[in-house]
Backbone as CSV, one residue per row, in Angstrom:
resi,resn,N_x,N_y,N_z,CA_x,CA_y,CA_z,C_x,C_y,C_z
1,MET,0.894,-1.373,0.188,-0.358,0.035,-0.133,0.961,1.096,-0.095
2,LEU,2.315,1.109,0.437,2.795,2.025,0.782,3.421,2.621,-0.594
3,LEU,3.357,1.998,-1.666,3.458,2.574,-3.197,2.739,2.712,-3.864
4,ALA,1.913,2.201,-3.443,-0.042,2.276,-4.231,-0.635,3.805,-3.985
5,VAL,-0.804,4.161,-2.528,-1.409,5.067,-2.382,-1.079,6.197,-2.838
6,PRO,-0.129,6.804,-3.042,0.841,7.986,-3.396,0.451,7.963,-4.907
7,LYS,-0.227,6.949,-5.736,-0.451,7.254,-7.073,-2.169,7.424,-7.260
8,LEU,-2.632,7.400,-5.834,-4.414,7.307,-6.249,-4.717,8.890,-6.880
9,VAL,-4.086,9.869,-6.538,-4.583,11.060,-7.324,-4.129,10.767,-8.797
10,ASP,-3.531,10.332,-8.957,-2.827,10.426,-10.392,-3.717,9.333,-11.265
11,VAL,-3.930,8.113,-10.365,-4.809,7.262,-11.516,-6.396,8.024,-11.785
12,VAL,-7.048,8.583,-10.333,-8.476,8.886,-10.187,-8.362,10.181,-11.461
13,GLN,-7.485,11.148,-11.561,-7.144,12.154,-12.625,-7.209,11.606,-14.167
14,GLN,-6.571,10.447,-14.144,-6.266,9.369,-15.376,-7.553,9.039,-16.017
15,TYR,-8.017,8.157,-14.815,-9.256,7.023,-15.140,-10.582,7.191,-14.203
16,PRO,-11.188,8.557,-14.650,-12.215,9.379,-13.844,-13.289,8.217,-13.730
17,ASP,-13.837,7.642,-12.720,-14.914,6.830,-12.653,-14.972,5.488,-13.018
18,SER,-13.340,5.303,-13.538,-13.135,3.714,-13.385,-13.717,2.697,-12.901
19,GLU,-13.897,1.762,-13.323,-14.562,0.749,-12.408,-13.855,-0.891,-12.780
20,GLU,-12.566,-0.814,-13.454,-11.807,-1.644,-14.077,-10.371,-1.992,-13.249
21,PRO,-10.257,-3.291,-12.563,-9.415,-3.731,-12.047,-7.996,-3.152,-12.538
22,GLN,-7.815,-2.663,-14.151,-6.859,-2.333,-14.267,-6.166,-0.986,-14.207
23,GLN,-7.178,-0.313,-13.703,-6.866,1.045,-13.512,-6.997,1.631,-12.560
24,THR,-5.806,1.059,-11.569,-6.276,0.932,-9.868,-4.798,1.994,-9.435
25,ALA,-4.602,2.509,-8.287,-3.228,2.740,-7.913,-2.269,1.370,-7.809
26,PHE,-2.772,0.640,-7.228,-2.399,-0.709,-7.291,-1.412,-0.884,-8.434
27,SER,-2.358,-0.852,-9.362,-1.907,-1.284,-10.960,-0.739,-0.478,-11.868
28,MET,-1.245,1.115,-11.479,-0.160,2.129,-11.545,1.295,1.722,-10.933
29,ALA,1.373,1.132,-9.393,2.201,1.022,-8.827,3.349,0.049,-9.159
30,PHE,2.316,-1.415,-9.774,3.249,-2.363,-9.828,2.888,-3.107,-11.304
31,GLY,1.701,-2.262,-12.013,2.010,-2.950,-13.500,1.327,-4.230,-13.874
32,ASP,0.621,-4.208,-12.255,-0.937,-5.615,-12.902,-1.617,-5.188,-12.109
33,THR,-2.811,-6.030,-12.119,-3.787,-6.016,-11.051,-3.894,-6.769,-9.485
34,PHE,-3.900,-6.292,-8.139,-3.777,-7.144,-7.221,-3.700,-8.593,-7.363
35,PHE,-4.975,-9.207,-8.053,-5.157,-10.991,-8.004,-3.890,-11.113,-8.990
36,ASP,-3.560,-10.464,-10.007,-2.861,-11.166,-11.259,-1.423,-11.257,-10.441
37,CYS,-0.944,-10.265,-9.574,0.647,-9.991,-8.824,0.119,-11.117,-7.811
38,LYS,-0.484,-11.344,-7.364,-0.937,-12.399,-6.178,-0.491,-13.406,-6.871
39,GLU,-1.157,-13.815,-7.880,-0.976,-15.281,-8.500,0.454,-15.552,-9.069
40,LYS,0.801,-14.637,-9.539,2.434,-14.720,-10.471,3.218,-15.101,-8.852
41,ASN,3.092,-14.468,-8.266,4.258,-14.535,-6.999,3.729,-14.966,-5.577
42,SER,2.869,-15.954,-5.302,2.734,-16.776,-4.708,2.715,-18.151,-4.824
43,GLU,3.345,-18.674,-4.099,3.244,-20.525,-4.204,2.263,-21.269,-4.357
44,HIS,1.473,-21.139,-3.880,-0.494,-22.145,-3.591,-1.191,-21.184,-3.966
45,MET,-1.729,-20.716,-4.865,-2.985,-20.165,-4.914,-4.707,-21.142,-4.814
46,ASP,-4.072,-22.090,-5.214,-5.652,-23.003,-5.228,-5.759,-23.424,-3.790
47,PHE,-6.807,-22.960,-3.234,-7.413,-23.291,-1.962,-8.011,-24.557,-1.853
48,GLY,-7.686,-25.141,-2.910,-8.439,-26.940,-2.917,-9.333,-27.283,-2.856
49,ASP,-9.708,-28.700,-2.153,-11.245,-29.036,-1.718,-11.605,-28.485,-0.349
50,LEU,-12.539,-27.754,-0.334,-13.092,-26.670,0.715,-13.709,-27.772,1.979
51,SER,-13.930,-29.073,1.294,-14.830,-30.264,2.054,-13.843,-30.683,3.157
52,LYS,-12.321,-30.680,2.330,-11.065,-31.246,3.470,-10.907,-30.801,4.682
53,LEU,-11.381,-29.234,4.772,-10.991,-28.741,6.059,-11.272,-29.383,7.521
54,LYS,-10.775,-29.504,7.863,-10.799,-30.414,9.039,-11.647,-29.983,10.082
55,GLU,-11.681,-28.692,10.319,-12.561,-27.282,11.282,-14.023,-27.473,10.768
56,SER,-13.859,-27.218,9.357,-15.364,-27.304,8.610,-16.027,-28.656,9.169
57,ASN,-15.309,-29.927,8.654,-16.060,-31.049,8.945,-16.454,-31.134,10.086
58,TYR,-15.457,-30.852,10.916,-15.618,-30.853,12.679,-17.214,-30.196,12.955
59,LEU,-17.285,-28.669,12.631,-18.585,-28.329,12.839,-19.772,-28.426,12.313
60,ILE,-19.813,-28.684,11.074,-21.001,-29.251,10.336,-21.323,-30.960,10.823
61,ARG,-20.567,-31.667,11.051,-20.609,-33.114,12.035,-21.447,-32.733,13.561
62,GLN,-20.813,-31.600,14.157,-20.779,-31.456,15.579,-22.724,-30.695,15.531
63,HIS,-22.893,-30.090,14.334,-24.566,-29.340,14.530,-25.382,-30.360,13.749
64,GLY,-25.224,-31.155,13.265,-25.864,-32.590,12.550,-26.619,-31.769,11.135
65,LEU,-25.187,-31.070,10.566,-26.175,-30.714,9.226,-24.847,-31.450,8.219
66,SER,-24.396,-32.538,7.934,-23.833,-33.347,7.167,-24.193,-33.904,5.868
67,GLU,-25.817,-33.718,5.947,-26.624,-33.946,5.036,-27.491,-32.997,4.276
68,ARG,-27.187,-31.764,4.776,-27.473,-30.337,4.280,-26.150,-29.582,3.224
69,ILE,-25.033,-29.740,4.122,-24.041,-28.642,3.456,-23.219,-29.344,2.662
70,THR,-22.966,-28.977,1.473,-22.021,-29.201,0.464,-20.776,-28.195,0.258
71,PHE,-19.649,-28.631,-0.271,-19.216,-27.619,-0.763,-18.673,-27.851,-2.087
72,SER,-18.607,-26.473,-2.929,-18.303,-27.096,-4.467,-17.492,-25.929,-4.601
73,PRO,-16.256,-25.654,-5.246,-15.183,-24.923,-5.635,-16.299,-24.226,-6.993
74,HIS,-15.920,-22.861,-7.171,-16.891,-22.248,-7.931,-16.283,-20.728,-8.491
75,ASP,-16.115,-20.531,-9.841,-15.657,-19.351,-10.334,-16.877,-18.389,-10.402
76,PHE,-16.584,-17.432,-9.499,-17.739,-16.797,-9.498,-18.836,-15.942,-10.589
77,PHE,-17.489,-15.860,-11.493,-18.003,-14.995,-13.001,-18.696,-16.007,-13.688
78,SER,-18.675,-17.383,-13.777,-19.472,-18.161,-13.954,-20.916,-18.764,-13.365
79,THR,-21.356,-18.959,-14.387,-22.797,-19.866,-13.924,-22.881,-20.772,-13.077
80,GLN,-23.637,-20.384,-11.576,-23.422,-21.390,-10.863,-24.073,-22.955,-11.132
81,PRO,-22.966,-23.572,-10.430,-23.212,-25.348,-10.555,-24.420,-25.803,-9.790
82,GLU,-24.622,-25.205,-8.658,-25.453,-25.614,-7.722,-26.789,-24.795,-8.208
83,ARG,-27.791,-25.598,-8.866,-28.824,-24.600,-8.778,-30.174,-24.816,-7.815
84,GLY,-30.868,-23.897,-7.307,-32.157,-23.934,-6.458,-31.326,-24.442,-4.944
85,ALA,-30.013,-23.947,-4.868,-29.359,-24.306,-3.390,-30.073,-23.176,-2.039
86,LYS,-30.154,-23.730,-0.921,-30.795,-22.653,-0.391,-29.905,-21.351,0.245
87,VAL,-28.624,-21.649,0.353,-27.984,-20.253,0.270,-26.856,-20.796,-0.410
88,TYR,-26.974,-19.347,-0.988,-24.882,-18.995,-1.417,-24.296,-17.977,-0.719
89,LEU,-23.354,-18.227,-0.208,-22.359,-17.656,0.577,-21.095,-16.884,-0.195
90,PHE,-21.045,-15.448,0.192,-20.334,-14.597,-0.302,-19.570,-14.076,0.653
91,HIS,-18.047,-14.581,1.266,-17.596,-14.103,2.392,-16.239,-12.968,1.822
92,ASN,-16.484,-11.363,2.228,-15.784,-10.499,1.867,-15.071,-10.803,0.228
93,ILE,-16.130,-10.839,-0.526,-16.128,-10.729,-2.323,-16.281,-9.343,-2.646
94,PHE,-17.725,-8.887,-2.636,-18.014,-7.796,-2.796,-16.894,-6.582,-3.022
95,HIS,-16.555,-6.141,-1.321,-15.910,-5.202,-1.505,-14.581,-4.995,-2.022
96,ASN,-14.290,-6.042,-2.961,-13.173,-6.196,-4.012,-13.470,-5.877,-5.534
97,TRP,-14.541,-5.680,-5.485,-15.275,-5.580,-7.312,-15.716,-4.357,-6.941
98,SER,-15.782,-3.522,-8.094,-16.437,-2.284,-8.728,-17.909,-2.786,-8.520
99,ASP,-19.158,-1.992,-8.890,-20.589,-2.054,-9.147,-20.656,-3.235,-10.246
100,LEU,-19.917,-2.659,-11.283,-19.856,-3.284,-12.786,-19.543,-5.218,-12.469
101,TYR,-18.129,-5.104,-11.816,-17.865,-6.853,-11.535,-18.853,-7.555,-10.275
102,CYS,-19.554,-6.501,-9.645,-20.428,-7.244,-8.589,-21.805,-7.873,-9.388
103,HIS,-21.971,-6.904,-10.558,-23.270,-7.081,-11.186,-23.188,-8.681,-12.134
104,ARG,-21.800,-8.616,-12.649,-21.257,-10.124,-13.454,-21.555,-10.926,-12.591
105,ILE,-20.958,-10.933,-11.172,-20.948,-12.042,-10.141,-22.073,-12.567,-9.842
106,LEU,-23.248,-11.516,-9.461,-24.996,-11.668,-9.656,-25.536,-12.358,-10.334
107,LYS,-25.517,-11.436,-11.834,-26.596,-12.014,-12.544,-26.319,-13.281,-13.256
108,PRO,-25.451,-14.236,-13.152,-25.659,-15.674,-13.061,-26.330,-16.671,-12.234
109,MET,-26.041,-15.825,-10.713,-26.676,-16.236,-9.646,-27.670,-16.239,-9.361
110,VAL,-28.723,-15.102,-10.113,-30.077,-15.398,-9.935,-30.524,-16.052,-10.875
111,ASP,-30.249,-16.700,-12.038,-30.452,-17.916,-12.636,-30.400,-18.991,-12.144
112,SER,-29.389,-19.569,-10.826,-29.657,-20.058,-10.202,-30.589,-20.256,-9.091
113,MET,-30.929,-19.074,-8.609,-31.963,-19.155,-7.510,-33.368,-19.640,-7.593
114,ASP,-33.854,-20.335,-6.626,-35.357,-20.774,-6.689,-35.852,-19.661,-5.867
115,ALA,-37.274,-19.816,-5.776,-38.325,-19.022,-4.469,-37.358,-19.193,-3.075
116,ASP,-37.103,-20.776,-3.047,-36.389,-20.478,-1.392,-35.165,-20.146,-1.085
117,SER,-34.039,-19.721,-1.908,-32.912,-19.413,-2.464,-32.562,-18.006,-1.763
118,ARG,-31.506,-18.223,-0.921,-31.105,-16.478,-0.818,-29.790,-16.306,-0.734
119,ILE,-29.054,-15.020,-1.222,-27.771,-15.229,-1.306,-27.246,-14.473,0.192
120,VAL,-26.301,-14.724,0.861,-25.884,-14.431,2.026,-24.310,-13.555,1.948
121,VAL,-24.444,-12.447,1.995,-22.843,-11.564,1.870,-22.674,-11.470,3.168
122,CYS,-21.301,-11.862,4.008,-20.773,-11.238,4.767,-19.356,-10.648,4.763
123,ASP,-19.742,-9.460,4.595,-19.088,-8.104,4.524,-19.339,-6.796,5.391
124,ILE,-18.555,-5.592,4.778,-18.842,-4.314,5.779,-19.907,-3.649,5.268
125,VAL,-20.639,-3.089,6.243,-21.801,-2.195,5.951,-21.278,-1.157,6.404
126,LEU,-21.074,0.224,5.689,-20.699,1.047,6.219,-22.031,2.069,7.091
127,PRO,-21.309,2.257,8.285,-22.247,3.318,9.184,-22.405,4.306,8.472
128,GLU,-23.371,5.267,9.038,-23.486,6.455,8.509,-22.775,7.307,9.638
129,PRO,-22.336,8.631,9.169,-21.194,9.121,9.967,-21.962,9.722,11.204
130,GLY,-21.034,9.124,12.269,-21.630,9.621,13.725,-21.955,8.367,14.095
131,ALA,-21.962,7.442,13.451,-23.452,6.070,14.089,-22.310,5.089,14.869
132,VAL,-21.002,5.264,14.897,-20.036,4.282,15.666,-19.275,5.226,16.373
133,PRO,-18.465,4.584,17.068,-17.092,5.185,17.990,-16.263,5.513,16.623
134,LYS,-15.496,6.746,17.116,-14.986,7.312,15.929,-13.797,6.295,15.461
135,THR,-13.210,5.313,16.063,-12.085,5.109,16.009,-12.456,3.554,14.744
136,GLN,-13.612,3.193,15.491,-14.181,2.223,14.016,-14.897,2.902,12.809
137,GLU,-15.418,3.980,13.027,-15.671,4.753,11.619,-14.472,4.927,10.781
138,VAL,-13.466,5.514,11.540,-11.830,5.795,10.861,-11.614,4.714,10.212
139,GLN,-11.734,3.482,10.503,-10.844,2.124,10.120,-12.097,1.775,9.056
140,ALA,-12.995,2.116,8.785,-13.943,1.740,7.994,-13.525,2.534,6.580
141,ARG,-13.575,4.014,7.036,-13.276,4.892,5.622,-11.911,4.729,5.490
142,ALA,-10.942,4.160,6.219,-9.502,3.700,5.308,-9.825,2.487,4.434
143,LEU,-10.248,1.665,5.109,-10.294,0.524,4.162,-11.370,0.783,3.172
144,ASP,-12.299,1.575,3.267,-12.992,2.303,1.767,-11.945,2.758,0.560
145,LEU,-10.924,3.948,1.397,-9.801,3.972,0.752,-8.889,3.085,0.131
146,THR,-8.542,1.969,0.931,-7.962,0.889,0.564,-8.717,0.237,-0.681
147,MET,-9.632,-0.089,-0.330,-10.295,-0.848,-1.750,-10.583,0.051,-2.734
148,LEU,-10.484,1.468,-2.821,-10.418,2.050,-3.963,-9.038,1.872,-4.964
149,SER,-8.211,2.247,-3.909,-6.622,2.286,-4.269,-6.193,0.671,-4.983
150,MET,-6.677,0.013,-4.223,-6.441,-2.133,-5.221,-7.260,-2.362,-5.778
151,PHE,-8.196,-1.875,-5.892,-9.553,-2.341,-7.168,-10.275,-1.644,-7.728
152,ASN,-10.408,-0.699,-7.475,-11.430,0.332,-7.846,-12.616,-0.229,-7.144
153,ALA,-12.577,-0.329,-6.062,-14.002,-1.188,-5.432,-13.920,-0.326,-4.259
154,ARG,-15.026,-0.446,-3.036,-15.225,0.225,-2.302,-16.012,-0.629,-1.264
155,GLU,-15.893,0.245,-0.133,-17.170,-0.414,0.998,-18.714,0.047,1.042
156,ARG,-19.606,-0.348,0.997,-20.617,0.203,0.719,-21.315,0.498,2.060
157,CYS,-22.719,1.371,2.093,-23.414,1.613,3.230,-24.641,0.748,2.587
158,TYR,-25.548,0.943,3.449,-27.232,0.173,3.337,-27.749,0.532,2.042
159,LYS,-27.821,1.971,1.663,-28.315,1.997,0.536,-27.463,1.933,-0.741
160,GLU,-26.345,1.755,-0.489,-25.426,1.340,-1.816,-25.509,-0.008,-2.122
161,TRP,-25.644,-0.498,-0.783,-25.813,-2.378,-1.055,-27.285,-2.680,-1.818
162,GLN,-28.263,-1.658,-0.729,-29.607,-2.111,-2.193,-29.480,-1.632,-3.591
163,GLU,-28.647,-0.861,-4.152,-28.846,-0.306,-5.237,-27.552,-1.402,-5.851
164,LEU,-27.072,-2.058,-5.575,-25.792,-2.804,-5.831,-26.832,-4.367,-6.071
165,PHE,-27.700,-4.655,-5.838,-28.211,-5.987,-5.859,-29.251,-5.568,-6.607
166,SER,-30.207,-4.301,-6.587,-31.161,-4.323,-7.469,-30.497,-3.690,-9.142
167,GLY,-29.241,-3.301,-8.899,-29.109,-2.806,-10.426,-28.524,-4.231,-11.160
168,ALA,-28.527,-5.189,-10.366,-27.686,-6.373,-10.893,-28.948,-7.263,-11.682
169,ASP,-29.942,-6.978,-11.041,-31.359,-7.660,-11.373,-32.239,-7.019,-10.262
170,LYS,-33.780,-6.401,-10.740,-34.560,-5.806,-10.045,-35.094,-6.745,-9.251
171,ARG,-35.229,-7.945,-9.335,-35.999,-9.006,-8.750,-35.079,-9.383,-7.183
172,LEU,-33.774,-8.781,-7.267,-32.722,-9.324,-6.140,-33.476,-7.806,-5.015
173,GLU,-33.630,-8.348,-3.754,-34.166,-7.455,-2.712,-33.553,-7.768,-1.325
174,LEU,-32.779,-7.093,-0.873,-31.936,-6.925,0.500,-33.078,-7.249,1.263
175,THR,-33.440,-8.259,2.135,-34.397,-8.726,3.352,-33.877,-7.875,4.440
176,ARG,-32.450,-8.516,5.106,-32.328,-7.584,5.938,-30.836,-7.878,6.393
177,ILE,-30.007,-6.974,7.449,-28.780,-6.904,7.701,-28.592,-7.385,9.370
178,PHE,-28.033,-8.195,9.437,-27.701,-8.878,10.873,-26.369,-8.194,11.241
179,GLY,-26.491,-7.785,12.606,-25.418,-7.156,13.334,-24.090,-7.617,13.337
180,ARG,-22.810,-7.038,13.549,-21.887,-7.345,13.281,-21.091,-9.004,14.136
181,PRO,-20.621,-9.239,13.691,-20.240,-10.454,14.672,-18.955,-10.328,15.515
182,ARG,-18.846,-10.296,16.043,-17.993,-10.564,17.107,-16.500,-9.916,16.831
183,MET,-15.808,-9.280,17.176,-14.344,-8.900,16.784,-13.921,-8.519,15.309
184,ARG,-15.642,-8.218,14.717,-15.450,-8.034,13.170,-16.459,-6.952,13.058
185,MET,-15.924,-6.036,11.873,-16.743,-5.291,11.100,-18.146,-5.563,10.784
186,ASP,-17.606,-6.816,9.816,-18.502,-7.602,8.679,-20.018,-7.725,9.714
187,SER,-21.166,-7.743,8.616,-22.714,-7.880,8.552,-23.046,-8.834,8.052
188,LEU,-23.911,-9.637,8.088,-24.671,-10.793,7.245,-25.515,-10.032,6.393
189,ILE,-25.686,-10.217,5.220,-26.685,-9.419,4.600,-27.354,-10.633,3.953
190,GLU,-28.828,-10.577,4.111,-29.418,-11.567,3.341,-30.326,-11.169,2.300
191,VAL,-30.048,-11.710,0.905,-30.746,-11.191,-0.242,-31.537,-12.121,-0.652
192,ARG,-32.655,-11.749,-1.259,-33.713,-12.789,-2.021,-34.489,-12.284,-3.375
193,LEU,-34.758,-13.078,-4.115,-35.919,-13.287,-5.054,-36.996,-12.323,-4.623
194,ALA,-37.580,-11.291,-5.139,-38.945,-10.881,-4.847,-39.628,-11.929,-6.183
195,MET,-40.795,-12.395,-6.001,-41.329,-13.432,-6.699,-42.763,-12.840,-7.029
């Protein structure tokens, strides 16, 4: 970030209102997107079969959910292979992408959903100014600038989350937001198809 942030003003002037991950302060500093740099410089980017994670299997068995939960790897820009699932979970995904790319993730998802399906997003919901202690607000706003610098993305407030989902498909409806999990700033956002 120390090399990328000083490029933020230049990139905003050169690419005003860009939603492309190649037109970021990070890309200007390093010559590539964050994810491309990570892939080229990482020993191991394949997370493998999530069902083999010991903690996940333990928790699933402990709560008697073995028959109800399956793990399946998926490129979220492609058509969802699991049609009619009860829950499609996205954990800290959308804050890494501009609205343009979030819509590209969400549109194929809608085709896979049925009346009982829901999308659950675990991500930050920016507080209204002055609604949380100043230290939390500063941290959230700083993360918003980080997302801009690295991805041409952003953190979103409640209204912006609503607009994101309805912009992807008019039938997507933000039905509720659950408070922050302990020790995290993330909220759980539930989205359903309005039938």
